[in-house]
DSSP file (Angstrom, degrees, kcal/mol; ACC not computed):
  #  RESIDUE AA STRUCTURE BP1 BP2  ACC     N-H-->O    O-->H-N    N-H-->O    O-->H-N    TCO  KAPPA ALPHA  PHI   PSI    X-CA   Y-CA   Z-CA
    1    1 A X     >        0   0    0      0, 0.0     4,-1.9     0, 0.0     5,-0.1   0.000 360.0 360.0 360.0 -38.6  -32.8   17.7   16.2
    2    2 A X  H  >  +     0   0    0      1,-0.2     4,-2.4     2,-0.2     5,-0.2   0.894 360.0  55.5 -67.0 -38.4  -35.1   18.8   19.0
    3    3 A X  H  > S+     0   0    0      1,-0.2     4,-2.6     2,-0.2    -1,-0.2   0.905 106.8  50.4 -59.8 -42.0  -36.5   21.5   16.7
    4    4 A X  H  > S+     0   0    0      2,-0.2     4,-2.7     1,-0.2    -1,-0.2   0.910 109.4  50.0 -63.1 -42.5  -37.4   18.8   14.2
    5    5 A X  H  X S+     0   0    0     -4,-1.9     4,-2.1     1,-0.2    -1,-0.2   0.900 112.1  47.9 -63.3 -40.0  -39.1   16.7   16.8
    6    6 A X  H  X S+     0   0    0     -4,-2.4     4,-2.3     2,-0.2    -2,-0.2   0.900 111.6  50.3 -66.8 -40.0  -41.1   19.7   18.0
    7    7 A X  H  X S+     0   0    0     -4,-2.6     4,-2.6     2,-0.2    -2,-0.2   0.913 111.1  48.4 -65.5 -41.6  -42.1   20.6   14.4
    8    8 A X  H  X S+     0   0    0     -4,-2.7     4,-2.1     1,-0.2    -1,-0.2   0.889 111.1  50.2 -65.2 -38.1  -43.2   17.0   13.7
    9    9 A X  H  X S+     0   0    0     -4,-2.1     4,-1.7    -5,-0.2    -1,-0.2   0.896 111.1  49.8 -65.8 -39.4  -45.3   16.9   16.9
   10   10 A X  H  X S+     0   0    0     -4,-2.3     4,-3.3     1,-0.2    -2,-0.2   0.940 112.5  46.4 -63.5 -47.1  -46.9   20.2   15.9
   11   11 A X  H  < S+     0   0    0     -4,-2.6    -2,-0.2     1,-0.2    -1,-0.2   0.845 109.3  55.7 -64.9 -32.8  -47.7   19.0   12.4
   12   12 A X  H  < S+     0   0    0     -4,-2.1     3,-0.4    -5,-0.2    -1,-0.2   0.894 118.6  32.4 -65.5 -39.4  -49.0   15.7   13.8
   13   13 A X  H  < S+     0   0    0     -4,-1.7    -2,-0.2     1,-0.2     3,-0.2   0.829 130.7  33.1 -87.2 -34.3  -51.5   17.6   16.0
   14   14 A X  S >X S+     0   0    0     -4,-3.3     3,-1.2    -5,-0.2     4,-0.6  -0.344  70.2 141.9-119.6  50.5  -52.2   20.6   13.8
   15   15 A X  H 3>  +     0   0    0     -3,-0.4     4,-1.1     1,-0.3    -1,-0.1   0.740  65.9  64.5 -63.7 -25.6  -52.0   19.1   10.3
   16   16 A X  H 3> S+     0   0    0     -3,-0.2     4,-2.3     1,-0.2    -1,-0.3   0.737  89.3  67.3 -74.6 -22.9  -54.9   21.1    9.0
   17   17 A X  H <> S+     0   0    0     -3,-1.2     4,-2.4     2,-0.2     5,-0.2   0.959 103.4  42.1 -66.7 -51.4  -53.0   24.5    9.4
   18   18 A X  H  X S+     0   0    0     -4,-0.6     4,-2.2     1,-0.2    -1,-0.2   0.863 114.6  54.1 -62.2 -32.3  -50.3   23.9    6.7
   19   19 A X  H  X S+     0   0    0     -4,-1.1     4,-2.1     2,-0.2    -1,-0.2   0.912 109.2  46.3 -66.4 -42.4  -53.1   22.4    4.5
   20   20 A X  H  X S+     0   0    0     -4,-2.3     4,-2.3     2,-0.2    -2,-0.2   0.916 112.3  50.8 -65.4 -43.7  -55.2   25.5    4.8
   21   21 A X  H  X S+     0   0    0     -4,-2.4     4,-2.1     1,-0.2    -2,-0.2   0.901 110.5  49.2 -62.0 -40.6  -52.2   27.8    4.2
   22   22 A X  H  X S+     0   0    0     -4,-2.2     4,-2.5     1,-0.2     5,-0.2   0.887 109.5  52.2 -64.9 -39.6  -51.3   25.8    1.0
   23   23 A X  H  X S+     0   0    0     -4,-2.1     4,-2.6     2,-0.2    -2,-0.2   0.890 109.1  50.4 -64.4 -39.9  -54.9   26.0   -0.2
   24   24 A X  H  X S+     0   0    0     -4,-2.3     4,-2.3     2,-0.2    -2,-0.2   0.917 111.4  47.6 -63.8 -43.5  -54.9   29.8    0.3
   25   25 A X  H  X S+     0   0    0     -4,-2.1     4,-2.0     2,-0.2    -2,-0.2   0.936 115.2  44.6 -64.6 -46.4  -51.7   30.2   -1.7
   26   26 A X  H  X S+     0   0    0     -4,-2.5     4,-2.5     1,-0.2     5,-0.3   0.903 112.5  52.2 -65.2 -40.6  -52.9   28.0   -4.5
   27   27 A X  H  X S+     0   0    0     -4,-2.6     4,-2.9    -5,-0.2     5,-0.4   0.899 107.3  53.1 -61.5 -40.7  -56.3   29.7   -4.5
   28   28 A X  H  X S+     0   0    0     -4,-2.3     4,-1.8     1,-0.2     7,-0.2   0.933 112.1  44.7 -60.5 -45.9  -54.5   33.1   -4.8
   29   29 A X  H  < S+     0   0    0     -4,-2.0     7,-0.7     1,-0.2     6,-0.4   0.899 121.2  38.0 -67.3 -39.7  -52.5   32.0   -7.8
   30   30 A X  H  < S+     0   0    0     -4,-2.5    -2,-0.2     5,-0.2    -1,-0.2   0.833 118.7  45.8 -84.0 -31.6  -55.5   30.3   -9.6
   31   31 A X  H  < S+     0   0    0     -4,-2.9     2,-0.2    -5,-0.3    -3,-0.2   0.840  99.8  74.1 -82.4 -33.1  -58.2   32.8   -8.7
   32   32 A X  S >< S-     0   0    0     -4,-1.8     3,-1.1    -5,-0.4     4,-0.4  -0.580  91.2-122.0 -77.1 148.3  -56.3   35.9   -9.5
   33   33 A X  T 3  S+     0   0    0      1,-0.3     4,-0.3    -2,-0.2     3,-0.3   0.854 105.9  35.7 -63.2 -40.1  -55.9   36.4  -13.3
   34   34 A X  T 3> S+     0   0    0      1,-0.2     4,-2.8     2,-0.1    -1,-0.3   0.287  87.8 100.7 -99.9  11.1  -52.1   36.4  -13.5
   35   35 A X  H <> S+     0   0    0     -3,-1.1     4,-2.2    -6,-0.4    -5,-0.2   0.930  87.2  40.5 -62.7 -48.1  -51.4   33.9  -10.8
   36   36 A X  H  > S+     0   0    0     -7,-0.7     4,-2.6    -4,-0.4    -1,-0.2   0.873 114.7  54.0 -68.7 -35.7  -50.7   31.0  -13.1
   37   37 A X  H  > S+     0   0    0     -4,-0.3     4,-2.2     2,-0.2    -2,-0.2   0.933 111.0  45.3 -63.7 -43.8  -48.8   33.2  -15.5
   38   38 A X  H  X S+     0   0    0     -4,-2.8     4,-2.3     2,-0.2    -2,-0.2   0.889 111.6  53.0 -65.0 -39.0  -46.6   34.4  -12.6
   39   39 A X  H  X S+     0   0    0     -4,-2.2     4,-2.1    -5,-0.2    -2,-0.2   0.910 109.7  47.9 -63.7 -42.5  -46.1   30.8  -11.4
   40   40 A X  H  X S+     0   0    0     -4,-2.6     4,-2.8     2,-0.2     5,-0.2   0.898 110.2  52.6 -64.3 -40.3  -45.0   29.7  -14.9
   41   41 A X  H  X S+     0   0    0     -4,-2.2     4,-2.6     1,-0.2     5,-0.2   0.895 108.3  50.7 -61.9 -39.8  -42.6   32.6  -15.1
   42   42 A X  H  X S+     0   0    0     -4,-2.3     4,-2.2     2,-0.2    -1,-0.2   0.933 112.4  46.4 -63.1 -45.2  -41.1   31.6  -11.8
   43   43 A X  H  X S+     0   0    0     -4,-2.1     4,-2.4     2,-0.2    -2,-0.2   0.913 113.9  47.6 -64.9 -42.5  -40.6   28.0  -13.0
   44   44 A X  H  X S+     0   0    0     -4,-2.8     4,-2.6     2,-0.2    -1,-0.2   0.897 112.0  49.9 -65.7 -39.8  -39.2   29.1  -16.4
   45   45 A X  H  X S+     0   0    0     -4,-2.6     4,-2.5    -5,-0.2    -1,-0.2   0.900 111.5  48.8 -64.8 -40.0  -36.8   31.5  -14.7
   46   46 A X  H  X S+     0   0    0     -4,-2.2     4,-2.3    -5,-0.2    -2,-0.2   0.907 111.9  49.2 -65.5 -40.7  -35.7   28.8  -12.3
   47   47 A X  H  X S+     0   0    0     -4,-2.4     4,-2.5     2,-0.2    -2,-0.2   0.911 111.3  49.4 -65.2 -41.2  -35.2   26.4  -15.3
   48   48 A X  H  X S+     0   0    0     -4,-2.6     4,-2.4     2,-0.2    -2,-0.2   0.914 111.7  48.3 -64.2 -43.1  -33.1   29.0  -17.2
   49   49 A X  H  X S+     0   0    0     -4,-2.5     4,-2.7     2,-0.2     5,-0.2   0.903 111.3  51.5 -62.9 -40.0  -30.9   29.7  -14.1
   50   50 A X  H  X S+     0   0    0     -4,-2.3     4,-2.7     2,-0.2    -2,-0.2   0.930 110.5  47.5 -62.3 -46.1  -30.4   26.0  -13.7
   51   51 A X  H  X S+     0   0    0     -4,-2.5     4,-2.4     2,-0.2    -2,-0.2   0.905 112.9  49.5 -61.9 -41.4  -29.4   25.5  -17.3
   52   52 A X  H  X S+     0   0    0     -4,-2.4     4,-2.2     2,-0.2    -2,-0.2   0.928 113.4  45.2 -64.0 -45.7  -27.0   28.5  -17.0
   53   53 A X  H  X S+     0   0    0     -4,-2.7     4,-2.4     2,-0.2    -2,-0.2   0.896 112.4  52.0 -63.9 -40.7  -25.4   27.2  -13.8
   54   54 A X  H  X S+     0   0    0     -4,-2.7     4,-2.3    -5,-0.2    -2,-0.2   0.916 110.2  48.1 -62.7 -43.6  -25.2   23.7  -15.3
   55   55 A X  H  X S+     0   0    0     -4,-2.4     4,-2.5     1,-0.2    -1,-0.2   0.893 110.9  51.2 -64.3 -40.1  -23.4   25.0  -18.4
   56   56 A X  H  X S+     0   0    0     -4,-2.2     4,-2.3     2,-0.2    -2,-0.2   0.905 110.3  49.3 -63.6 -40.9  -21.0   27.1  -16.3
   57   57 A X  H  X S+     0   0    0     -4,-2.4     4,-2.3     2,-0.2    -2,-0.2   0.911 111.6  48.7 -64.6 -42.9  -20.2   24.0  -14.2
   58   58 A X  H  X S+     0   0    0     -4,-2.3     4,-2.5     2,-0.2    -2,-0.2   0.903 111.3  49.8 -64.8 -40.8  -19.5   21.9  -17.3
   59   59 A X  H  X S+     0   0    0     -4,-2.5     4,-2.4     2,-0.2    -2,-0.2   0.917 111.2  48.9 -63.5 -42.7  -17.3   24.6  -18.8
   60   60 A X  H  X S+     0   0    0     -4,-2.3     4,-2.3     2,-0.2    -2,-0.2   0.906 111.1  50.5 -62.8 -41.2  -15.3   24.8  -15.6
   61   61 A X  H  X S+     0   0    0     -4,-2.3     4,-2.4     2,-0.2    -2,-0.2   0.921 110.3  49.3 -63.8 -44.1  -14.9   21.0  -15.5
   62   62 A X  H  X S+     0   0    0     -4,-2.5     4,-2.4     1,-0.2    -2,-0.2   0.909 110.6  50.7 -61.4 -41.8  -13.7   21.0  -19.2
   63   63 A X  H  X S+     0   0    0     -4,-2.4     4,-2.4     1,-0.2    -1,-0.2   0.910 110.1  49.4 -63.2 -41.8  -11.2   23.7  -18.4
   64   64 A X  H  X S+     0   0    0     -4,-2.3     4,-2.4     2,-0.2    -1,-0.2   0.910 110.5  50.7 -63.8 -41.3   -9.8   21.8  -15.4
   65   65 A X  H  X S+     0   0    0     -4,-2.4     4,-2.4     2,-0.2    -2,-0.2   0.909 110.8  49.0 -63.0 -41.5   -9.5   18.6  -17.5
   66   66 A X  H  X S+     0   0    0     -4,-2.4     4,-2.6     1,-0.2    -2,-0.2   0.905 110.5  50.6 -64.0 -41.0   -7.6   20.5  -20.2
   67   67 A X  H  X S+     0   0    0     -4,-2.4     4,-2.5     2,-0.2    -2,-0.2   0.896 110.0  50.4 -64.3 -38.8   -5.3   22.0  -17.6
   68   68 A X  H  X S+     0   0    0     -4,-2.4     4,-2.6     2,-0.2    -2,-0.2   0.936 111.4  48.1 -63.0 -45.7   -4.7   18.6  -16.1
   69   69 A X  H  X S+     0   0    0     -4,-2.4     4,-2.7     1,-0.2    -2,-0.2   0.912 112.1  49.3 -61.8 -42.3   -3.8   17.2  -19.6
   70   70 A X  H  X S+     0   0    0     -4,-2.6     4,-2.7     2,-0.2    -1,-0.2   0.910 111.4  49.3 -62.9 -42.0   -1.5   20.1  -20.3
   71   71 A X  H  X S+     0   0    0     -4,-2.5     4,-2.5     2,-0.2    -2,-0.2   0.911 112.2  47.7 -64.0 -41.9    0.2   19.6  -16.9
   72   72 A X  H  X S+     0   0    0     -4,-2.6     4,-2.6     2,-0.2    -2,-0.2   0.926 113.6  47.8 -64.8 -44.5    0.7   15.9  -17.6
   73   73 A X  H  X S+     0   0    0     -4,-2.7     4,-2.3     2,-0.2    -2,-0.2   0.914 112.8  48.5 -62.5 -43.0    2.0   16.6  -21.1
   74   74 A X  H  X S+     0   0    0     -4,-2.7     4,-2.6     2,-0.2    -1,-0.2   0.912 111.9  49.7 -63.6 -42.0    4.4   19.2  -19.8
   75   75 A X  H  X S+     0   0    0     -4,-2.5     4,-2.6     2,-0.2    -2,-0.2   0.924 111.4  47.8 -63.6 -44.2    5.6   16.9  -17.1
   76   76 A X  H  X S+     0   0    0     -4,-2.6     4,-2.4     1,-0.2    -1,-0.2   0.886 112.3  49.9 -66.4 -36.2    6.2   14.1  -19.5
   77   77 A X  H  X S+     0   0    0     -4,-2.3     4,-2.8     2,-0.2    -1,-0.2   0.913 111.1  49.5 -65.2 -41.6    8.1   16.4  -21.9
   78   78 A X  H  X S+     0   0    0     -4,-2.6     4,-2.6     2,-0.2    -2,-0.2   0.909 111.9  48.0 -63.3 -41.8   10.2   17.7  -19.0
   79   79 A X  H  X S+     0   0    0     -4,-2.6     4,-2.4     2,-0.2    -1,-0.2   0.920 113.3  48.0 -64.4 -42.8   11.0   14.1  -17.9
   80   80 A X  H  X S+     0   0    0     -4,-2.4     4,-2.3     2,-0.2    -2,-0.2   0.920 112.7  48.4 -63.3 -43.9   11.9   13.2  -21.5
   81   81 A X  H  X S+     0   0    0     -4,-2.8     4,-2.6     1,-0.2    -2,-0.2   0.901 111.1  50.5 -63.9 -41.2   14.1   16.3  -21.9
   82   82 A X  H  X S+     0   0    0     -4,-2.6     4,-2.4     1,-0.2    -1,-0.2   0.897 110.1  50.6 -64.1 -39.6   15.8   15.6  -18.6
   83   83 A X  H  X S+     0   0    0     -4,-2.4     4,-2.5     2,-0.2    -2,-0.2   0.905 111.0  48.5 -63.5 -41.2   16.5   12.0  -19.7
   84   84 A X  H  X S+     0   0    0     -4,-2.3     4,-2.5     2,-0.2    -2,-0.2   0.915 111.8  49.1 -65.1 -42.0   17.9   13.2  -23.0
   85   85 A X  H  X S+     0   0    0     -4,-2.6     4,-2.7     2,-0.2    -2,-0.2   0.896 111.2  50.5 -63.2 -39.2   20.1   15.8  -21.2
   86   86 A X  H  X S+     0   0    0     -4,-2.4     4,-2.9     2,-0.2    -2,-0.2   0.932 110.8  48.4 -64.1 -45.2   21.3   13.0  -18.9
   87   87 A X  H  X S+     0   0    0     -4,-2.5     4,-2.4     2,-0.2    -2,-0.2   0.908 112.6  48.8 -60.8 -41.7   22.2   10.7  -21.8
   88   88 A X  H  X S+     0   0    0     -4,-2.5     4,-2.4     2,-0.2    -2,-0.2   0.933 112.9  46.7 -63.5 -46.0   24.0   13.5  -23.5
   89   89 A X  H  X S+     0   0    0     -4,-2.7     4,-2.6     1,-0.2    -2,-0.2   0.895 112.2  50.9 -64.2 -39.6   26.0   14.4  -20.3
   90   90 A X  H  X S+     0   0    0     -4,-2.9     4,-2.5     2,-0.2    -1,-0.2   0.899 110.4  48.6 -65.8 -39.5   26.8   10.7  -19.7
   91   91 A X  H  X S+     0   0    0     -4,-2.4     4,-2.3     2,-0.2    -2,-0.2   0.901 112.4  48.9 -67.5 -38.6   28.1   10.3  -23.3
   92   92 A X  H  X S+     0   0    0     -4,-2.4     4,-2.5     2,-0.2    -2,-0.2   0.915 112.0  49.1 -64.0 -42.0   30.2   13.4  -22.9
   93   93 A X  H  X S+     0   0    0     -4,-2.6     4,-2.7     2,-0.2    -2,-0.2   0.903 110.6  50.5 -63.0 -41.2   31.5   12.1  -19.6
   94   94 A X  H  X S+     0   0    0     -4,-2.5     4,-2.6     2,-0.2    -1,-0.2   0.901 110.3  49.7 -64.0 -40.4   32.3    8.7  -21.2
   95   95 A X  H  X S+     0   0    0     -4,-2.3     4,-2.5     2,-0.2    -2,-0.2   0.911 110.9  49.8 -64.0 -41.2   34.1   10.5  -24.0
   96   96 A X  H  X S+     0   0    0     -4,-2.5     4,-2.7     2,-0.2    -2,-0.2   0.918 111.2  49.3 -62.8 -42.8   36.1   12.5  -21.5
   97   97 A X  H  X S+     0   0    0     -4,-2.7     4,-2.6     2,-0.2     5,-0.2   0.930 111.8  48.4 -61.7 -44.6   37.0    9.4  -19.6
   98   98 A X  H  X S+     0   0    0     -4,-2.6     4,-2.5     1,-0.2    -1,-0.2   0.903 112.5  48.4 -63.3 -40.3   38.1    7.6  -22.8
   99   99 A X  H  X S+     0   0    0     -4,-2.5     4,-2.7     2,-0.2    -1,-0.2   0.907 110.9  51.0 -66.2 -40.4   40.2   10.6  -23.8
  100  100 A X  H  X S+     0   0    0     -4,-2.7     4,-2.5     2,-0.2    -2,-0.2   0.928 112.4  45.9 -62.1 -45.0   41.8   10.8  -20.3
  101  101 A X  H  X S+     0   0    0     -4,-2.6     4,-2.8     2,-0.2    -2,-0.2   0.907 112.2  51.6 -64.3 -40.8   42.7    7.1  -20.4
  102  102 A X  H  X S+     0   0    0     -4,-2.5     4,-2.3    -5,-0.2    -2,-0.2   0.918 110.4  48.6 -61.9 -43.3   44.0    7.5  -24.0
  103  103 A X  H  X S+     0   0    0     -4,-2.7     4,-2.4     1,-0.2    -2,-0.2   0.917 112.3  48.5 -62.3 -43.2   46.2   10.4  -22.8
  104  104 A X  H  X S+     0   0    0     -4,-2.5     4,-2.7     2,-0.2    -2,-0.2   0.905 110.2  51.4 -65.2 -40.2   47.5    8.4  -19.9
  105  105 A X  H  < S+     0   0    0     -4,-2.8    -1,-0.2     1,-0.2    -2,-0.2   0.903 112.0  46.6 -62.7 -40.6   48.3    5.4  -22.1
  106  106 A X  H >< S+     0   0    0     -4,-2.3     3,-0.8     1,-0.2     4,-0.2   0.894 114.4  48.1 -67.0 -38.3   50.2    7.6  -24.5
  107  107 A X  H 3< S+     0   0    0     -4,-2.4     3,-0.4     1,-0.2    -2,-0.2   0.884 119.4  37.5 -69.7 -38.1   52.1    9.3  -21.6
  108  108 A X  T 3< S+     0   0    0     -4,-2.7    -1,-0.2     1,-0.2     7,-0.2   0.047  79.7 115.5-103.3  26.7   52.9    6.0  -19.9
  109  109 A X  S <  S+     0   0    0     -3,-0.8     3,-0.3     1,-0.2    -1,-0.2   0.855  81.9  43.6 -62.9 -35.2   53.6    4.0  -23.1
  110  110 A X  S    S+     0   0    0     -3,-0.4     2,-0.4     1,-0.2    -1,-0.2   0.800 123.3  34.3 -80.4 -29.7   57.3    3.6  -22.1
  111  111 A X    >>  +     0   0    0     -4,-0.1     4,-1.0     1,-0.1     3,-0.5  -0.760  59.4 172.0-131.6  85.5   56.7    2.7  -18.4
  112  112 A X  H 3> S+     0   0    0     -2,-0.4     4,-2.2    -3,-0.3     5,-0.1   0.760  75.8  65.6 -68.4 -24.1   53.5    0.7  -17.8
  113  113 A X  H 3> S+     0   0    0      1,-0.2     4,-2.3     2,-0.2    -1,-0.2   0.888  99.9  50.5 -65.9 -37.4   54.3    0.1  -14.1
  114  114 A X  H <> S+     0   0    0     -3,-0.5     4,-2.2     2,-0.2    -1,-0.2   0.861 109.4  51.9 -68.4 -33.4   54.0    3.8  -13.3
  115  115 A X  H  X S+     0   0    0     -4,-1.0     4,-2.4    -7,-0.2    -2,-0.2   0.926 109.6  49.2 -64.7 -44.1   50.6    3.8  -15.0
  116  116 A X  H  X S+     0   0    0     -4,-2.2     4,-2.5     1,-0.2    -2,-0.2   0.897 110.6  50.7 -62.5 -41.0   49.5    0.8  -12.9
  117  117 A X  H  X S+     0   0    0     -4,-2.3     4,-2.3     2,-0.2    -1,-0.2   0.920 110.2  49.2 -63.3 -43.3   50.7    2.6   -9.8
  118  118 A X  H  X S+     0   0    0     -4,-2.2     4,-2.4     1,-0.2    -2,-0.2   0.912 112.3  47.9 -64.0 -41.1   48.8    5.7  -10.6
  119  119 A X  H  X S+     0   0    0     -4,-2.4     4,-2.4     2,-0.2    -1,-0.2   0.906 111.3  50.5 -65.3 -41.4   45.6    3.8  -11.4
  120  120 A X  H  X>S+     0   0    0     -4,-2.5     5,-2.3     1,-0.2     4,-1.1   0.882 111.9  47.8 -65.8 -36.8   45.9    1.8   -8.1
  121  121 A X  H  <5S+     0   0    0     -4,-2.3    -2,-0.2     3,-0.2    -1,-0.2   0.903 111.1  51.8 -67.2 -40.3   46.4    5.1   -6.2
  122  122 A X  H  <5S+     0   0    0     -4,-2.4    -2,-0.2     1,-0.2    -1,-0.2   0.910 117.4  36.9 -63.3 -42.8   43.4    6.6   -7.9
  123  123 A X  H  <5S-     0   0    0     -4,-2.4    -1,-0.2     2,-0.1    -2,-0.2   0.542 112.5-118.3 -89.7  -7.3   41.1    3.7   -7.1
  124  124 A X  T  <5S+     0   0    0     -4,-1.1     2,-0.3     1,-0.3    -3,-0.2   0.825  70.9 114.9  80.0  33.3   42.6    3.2   -3.6
  125  125 A X      < -     0   0    0     -5,-2.3     2,-0.6    -6,-0.2    -1,-0.3  -0.923  58.4-128.7-130.9 162.8   44.0   -0.4   -3.9
  126  126 A X        +     0   0    0     -2,-0.3     4,-0.1     1,-0.2    -9,-0.1  -0.929  23.1 173.9-116.9 118.7   47.5   -1.7   -3.8
  127  127 A X  S    S+     0   0    0     -2,-0.6    -1,-0.2     2,-0.2   -10,-0.1   0.915  84.0  21.7 -87.1 -48.2   48.7   -4.0   -6.5
  128  128 A X  S    S-     0   0    0      1,-0.3     3,-0.4     2,-0.1     2,-0.2   0.572  95.5-138.1 -99.6 -11.0   52.3   -4.5   -5.7
  129  129 A X        -     0   0    0      1,-0.2    -1,-0.3     3,-0.0    -2,-0.2  -0.554  58.1 -37.8  82.5-154.7   52.4   -3.6   -2.0
  130  130 A X  S    S+     0   0    0      1,-0.2     2,-0.5    -2,-0.2    -1,-0.2   0.868 134.2  37.9 -74.8 -36.6   55.2   -1.5   -0.6
  131  131 A X        -     0   0    0     -3,-0.4     3,-0.3     1,-0.1    -1,-0.2  -0.964  62.7-161.7-123.2 126.7   57.9   -3.0   -2.8
  132  132 A X  S >  S+     0   0    0     -2,-0.5     3,-0.8     1,-0.2    -1,-0.1   0.762  86.3  60.6 -77.1 -24.2   57.4   -4.0   -6.4
  133  133 A X  T 3  S+     0   0    0      1,-0.2     3,-0.4     2,-0.1     4,-0.2   0.755  98.0  54.8 -79.1 -24.2   60.4   -6.3   -6.6
  134  134 A X  T 3> S+     0   0    0     -3,-0.3     4,-2.3     1,-0.2    -1,-0.2   0.116  70.3 110.2 -99.9  23.6   59.5   -8.8   -3.9
  135  135 A X  H <> S+     0   0    0     -3,-0.8     4,-1.9     1,-0.2    -1,-0.2   0.896  80.9  47.7 -64.1 -40.4   56.0   -9.8   -5.2
  136  136 A X  H  > S+     0   0    0     -3,-0.4     4,-1.9     2,-0.2    -1,-0.2   0.889 111.2  51.5 -68.7 -37.6   57.2  -13.3   -6.2
  137  137 A X  H  > S+     0   0    0     -4,-0.2     4,-2.5     2,-0.2    -2,-0.2   0.922 109.6  49.5 -63.7 -44.1   58.8  -13.8   -2.8
  138  138 A X  H  X S+     0   0    0     -4,-2.3     4,-2.3     1,-0.2    -1,-0.2   0.900 110.7  49.3 -64.4 -40.1   55.7  -12.8   -0.9
  139  139 A X  H  X S+     0   0    0     -4,-1.9     4,-1.9     1,-0.2    -1,-0.2   0.877 111.3  50.0 -67.4 -34.9   53.5  -15.1   -3.0
  140  140 A X  H  X S+     0   0    0     -4,-1.9     4,-2.3     2,-0.2    -2,-0.2   0.904 110.3  50.7 -67.2 -41.0   56.0  -18.0   -2.3
  141  141 A X  H  X S+     0   0    0     -4,-2.5     4,-2.5     1,-0.2    -2,-0.2   0.901 109.8  50.2 -62.9 -41.6   55.9  -17.2    1.4
  142  142 A X  H  X S+     0   0    0     -4,-2.3     4,-2.0     1,-0.2    -1,-0.2   0.919 110.6  49.4 -63.0 -42.4   52.1  -17.2    1.5
  143  143 A X  H  X S+     0   0    0     -4,-1.9     4,-1.4     1,-0.2    -2,-0.2   0.901 111.5  48.8 -64.4 -40.8   52.0  -20.6   -0.3
  144  144 A X  H  < S+     0   0    0     -4,-2.3     4,-0.4     1,-0.2    -1,-0.2   0.897 109.5  52.7 -66.4 -39.3   54.6  -22.1    2.1
  145  145 A X  H >< S+     0   0    0     -4,-2.5     3,-0.8     1,-0.2    11,-0.5   0.887 108.6  50.6 -63.7 -38.7   52.6  -20.8    5.1
  146  146 A X  H 3< S+     0   0    0     -4,-2.0    -1,-0.2     1,-0.2    -2,-0.2   0.834 113.5  44.8 -67.1 -32.2   49.4  -22.4    3.8
  147  147 A X  T 3< S+     0   0    0     -4,-1.4    -1,-0.2    -5,-0.2    -2,-0.2   0.280  83.2 121.5-101.3  12.0   51.1  -25.8    3.3
  148  148 A X    <   -     0   0    0     -3,-0.8     2,-0.2    -4,-0.4     9,-0.1  -0.411  66.6-113.8 -70.7 151.0   53.0  -26.0    6.6
  149  149 A X    > > -     0   0    0      7,-0.1     3,-1.5     1,-0.1     5,-1.2  -0.560  25.5-113.2 -82.0 151.7   52.3  -29.0    8.8
  150  150 A X  G > 5S+     0   0    0      1,-0.3     3,-1.1    -2,-0.2    -1,-0.1   0.809 114.5  56.9 -56.7 -33.9   50.6  -28.3   12.2
  151  151 A X  G 3 5S+     0   0    0      1,-0.3    -1,-0.3     2,-0.1     4,-0.0   0.721  99.3  60.4 -72.8 -19.1   53.6  -29.4   14.2
  152  152 A X  G < 5S-     0   0    0     -3,-1.5    -1,-0.3     2,-0.1    -2,-0.2   0.545 125.9 -98.6 -83.7  -5.9   55.8  -26.8   12.4
  153  153 A X  T < 5S+     0   0    0     -3,-1.1    -3,-0.2    -4,-0.4    -2,-0.1   0.356  87.1 115.7 108.4  -5.1   53.6  -24.0   13.7
  154  154 A X  S   <S-     0   0    0     -5,-1.2    -1,-0.4     1,-0.1    -8,-0.1  -0.383  72.7-118.3 -89.7 173.9   51.4  -23.5   10.6
  155  155 A X        -     0   0    0    -10,-0.4    -5,-0.2     1,-0.1    -9,-0.1   0.759  47.1-144.1 -84.7 -24.5   47.8  -24.0   10.4
  156  156 A X        -     0   0    0    -11,-0.5    -7,-0.1    -7,-0.2    -1,-0.1  -0.095  42.7 -33.2  83.4 172.1   48.0  -26.7    7.7
  157  157 A X              0   0    0      1,-0.1   -10,-0.1   -10,-0.1    -7,-0.1  -0.388 360.0 360.0 -67.5 142.0   45.6  -27.2    4.9
  158  158 A X              0   0    0     -2,-0.1    -1,-0.1   -12,-0.1    -2,-0.0   0.417 360.0 360.0-100.4 360.0   42.0  -26.4    5.7
């Protein structure tokens, strides 16, 4: 930044020096016979290099865009394929589950209580409790406990 300030101060005080140098350079090109010809060649060469660089940049950009499109298409195909595989696996799993249940139903056709016990053990809940025979007694006891009067020691209806 300081260099720029010094350069501007120099140009402000000695403005005629760059002007004289520019006049000498232009005079050399115009007064010498091939000066303008060389100047035109320089401009044409610069324009040709610019066009070549511009074309290379555009080609690179097109290639990158094509690669992006290919990547997006491949990704969407992979996602679609994974979804189809998942659906296929889920349908196979569902068929296996149905076959397993069908086998269990055929096996426990004569004794449905043992089937119910096995299912309750598998899912981790208890349908009958410890004893299957006293289910009606337990439900009657619960009902009586709910309907006891407060003076008898029960909570009473809520």
